[in-house]
C-alpha positions as CSV (number, residue, x, y, z in Angstrom):
1,M,-3.7,20.7,-24.4
2,S,-3.6,23.2,-21.6
3,G,-6.5,24.1,-19.4
4,R,-8.0,24.3,-16.0
5,V,-9.9,21.6,-14.2
6,A,-12.6,22.5,-11.7
7,I,-12.8,20.2,-8.7
8,S,-15.5,20.4,-6.0
9,R,-14.8,19.7,-2.4
10,G,-16.4,16.3,-2.9
11,G,-13.7,15.3,-5.3
12,S,-15.7,15.2,-8.5
13,S,-15.8,17.7,-11.3
14,A,-18.1,20.6,-10.5
15,Q,-20.2,22.9,-12.7
16,A,-19.5,26.6,-12.9
17,G,-21.1,28.5,-10.1
18,G,-20.6,25.8,-7.5
19,E,-19.2,26.5,-4.1
20,S,-15.6,25.8,-2.9
21,L,-14.2,25.1,-6.3
22,L,-10.5,24.4,-6.7
23,F,-9.1,25.2,-10.1
24,L,-6.0,23.3,-11.1
25,T,-4.0,23.9,-14.2
26,D,-2.5,21.0,-16.3
27,E,0.9,22.1,-15.0
28,Q,-0.3,21.8,-11.3
29,L,-1.7,18.4,-12.0
30,R,1.5,17.3,-13.7
31,R,3.6,18.6,-10.7
32,G,1.4,16.6,-8.4
33,I,2.0,13.4,-10.5
34,E,5.7,14.1,-10.5
35,A,5.7,14.7,-6.7
36,M,3.9,11.3,-6.4
37,Y,6.6,9.6,-8.5
38,F,9.5,11.1,-6.6
39,A,7.9,10.5,-3.2
40,Y,7.4,6.9,-4.1
41,R,11.0,6.6,-5.3
42,A,12.2,8.0,-1.9
43,F,9.7,5.9,0.0
44,T,11.0,2.6,-1.6
45,S,14.7,3.5,-1.8
46,D,15.9,2.1,1.5
47,P,13.9,-1.1,1.3
48,D,15.1,-1.6,-2.3
49,L,18.7,-1.6,-1.1
50,I,18.0,-4.4,1.4
51,L,15.9,-6.3,-1.1
52,D,18.7,-6.1,-3.7
53,E,21.2,-7.5,-1.2
54,I,19.1,-10.6,-0.7
55,G,17.9,-11.0,-4.3
56,Y,14.3,-10.0,-3.7
57,G,12.1,-7.4,-5.3
58,R,9.2,-5.1,-4.2
59,A,6.7,-7.9,-4.7
60,H,8.4,-9.8,-1.9
61,H,8.2,-6.7,0.3
62,R,4.5,-6.2,-0.4
63,A,3.8,-9.9,0.3
64,L,5.7,-9.7,3.6
65,H,3.9,-6.4,4.5
66,F,0.4,-7.7,4.0
67,I,1.0,-11.1,5.6
68,H,2.4,-9.3,8.6
69,R,-0.6,-7.0,8.6
70,D,-3.0,-9.9,8.6
71,P,-1.6,-13.1,9.9
72,G,-3.6,-16.1,8.5
73,L,-4.3,-14.2,5.3
74,T,-5.2,-16.7,2.6
75,V,-3.3,-17.0,-0.7
76,T,-6.6,-15.9,-2.4
77,G,-6.8,-12.9,-0.1
78,L,-3.2,-11.9,-0.8
79,L,-3.9,-12.3,-4.5
80,D,-6.9,-9.8,-4.1
81,V,-4.9,-7.3,-2.1
82,L,-1.8,-7.3,-4.4
83,G,-3.7,-7.5,-7.6
84,V,-1.2,-9.8,-9.3
85,T,-1.5,-13.0,-11.2
86,K,-1.5,-16.4,-9.5
87,Q,1.7,-17.3,-11.4
88,S,3.6,-14.2,-10.2
89,L,2.4,-14.6,-6.6
90,N,3.3,-18.3,-6.6
91,R,6.9,-17.4,-7.6
92,V,7.2,-14.9,-4.8
93,L,5.5,-17.1,-2.2
94,R,7.6,-20.1,-3.2
95,T,10.8,-18.1,-2.6
96,L,9.6,-16.8,0.8
97,V,8.5,-20.2,2.0
98,D,11.7,-21.9,0.7
99,D,13.8,-19.2,2.5
100,G,12.0,-19.8,5.8
101,L,10.3,-16.4,5.9
102,V,6.7,-17.4,5.4
103,E,4.8,-20.5,6.6
104,S,1.8,-21.8,4.6
105,R,-0.7,-23.7,6.8
106,I,-3.9,-25.6,6.1
107,G,-6.9,-23.3,6.5
108,R,-8.9,-23.4,9.7
109,R,-12.2,-22.8,8.1
110,D,-11.6,-24.5,4.8
111,R,-8.9,-27.1,4.6
112,R,-8.4,-26.4,0.8
113,E,-7.2,-22.9,1.7
114,R,-3.7,-22.0,2.6
115,E,-3.2,-19.5,5.4
116,L,0.0,-17.5,5.4
117,H,2.0,-16.5,8.5
118,L,5.4,-14.9,8.9
119,T,8.1,-16.9,10.7
120,Q,10.3,-15.1,13.2
121,K,12.8,-14.6,10.4
122,G,10.1,-13.2,8.1
123,T,8.9,-10.9,10.9
124,A,12.5,-9.6,11.4
125,L,12.9,-8.9,7.6
126,E,9.5,-7.2,7.4
127,R,10.5,-5.0,10.3
128,R,13.8,-4.2,8.7
129,L,12.3,-3.3,5.4
130,S,9.5,-1.2,6.9
131,E,11.5,0.7,9.6
132,S,12.8,3.4,7.2
133,Q,9.4,3.7,5.6
134,R,7.7,4.2,8.9
135,A,10.4,6.7,10.0
136,R,10.0,8.6,6.7
137,M,6.2,8.7,7.0
138,A,6.3,9.8,10.6
139,A,8.8,12.6,9.8
140,A,6.7,13.8,7.0
141,Y,3.5,13.7,9.1
142,R,5.2,15.6,11.9
143,A,6.6,18.2,9.5
144,T,3.3,18.9,7.9
145,G,0.8,18.6,10.7
146,P,-2.5,16.9,11.3
147,Q,-4.5,18.8,8.7
148,A,-2.0,18.0,6.0
149,V,-2.0,14.3,7.1
150,A,-5.8,14.2,6.9
151,G,-5.8,15.9,3.5
152,F,-3.1,13.6,2.2
153,R,-5.1,10.6,3.2
154,Q,-8.3,12.0,1.6
155,V,-6.4,12.7,-1.6
156,L,-5.0,9.1,-1.7
157,E,-8.4,7.6,-0.9
158,A,-10.1,9.8,-3.6
159,M,-7.6,8.4,-6.2
160,M,-8.7,4.8,-5.5
161,D,-11.5,3.2,-7.5
162,R,-14.5,1.9,-5.5
163,D,-13.1,-1.7,-5.2
164,T,-9.6,-0.6,-4.2
165,L,-11.1,1.8,-1.6
166,R,-13.2,-1.1,-0.2
167,Q,-10.1,-3.3,0.1
168,F,-8.2,-0.5,1.8
169,Q,-11.0,0.1,4.3
170,A,-11.2,-3.6,5.0
171,L,-7.5,-3.5,6.0
172,R,-8.3,-0.7,8.4
173,D,-11.1,-2.9,9.9
174,V,-8.7,-5.8,10.4
175,A,-6.4,-3.5,12.4
176,E,-9.2,-2.2,14.5
177,D,-10.5,-5.8,15.2
178,R,-7.1,-6.6,16.7
179,R,-7.2,-3.8,19.2
């Protein structure tokens, strides 16, 4: 089925006659989806090589990233952020703890909770995994300029459902609280 999709500036479908409509063909939408796939492949390619060397997968990288981002994050909080099952997270965390990358501590507010912290070794690995991603993102941002960066962020946020957007915004708040 081929057609055009009308999108208003607010990000929702608009009725004919509205202002600032953007008409996208199925092919344009398909190309956007393909660009997202290829960009993600490029974004993860360097860390994937490192992860493969040490027998880890992307789930390990994501766990390291978010624990680094929010030291003291609880296991429940990490479950919520990653959107994975307890069983799969437990496998990942067990490996990271056993390998000396993550430390699990008794919760400060609730002794039944486990708070997660990166060790020095975990911090070093997280940095190594993320360096190429930060460099790739910075180069893309520099090449496209501030308006494109803002637009890119708006598109990504508009793709998130309400709960996911709330989680994303909460992460931003954590970073601002640390400043």
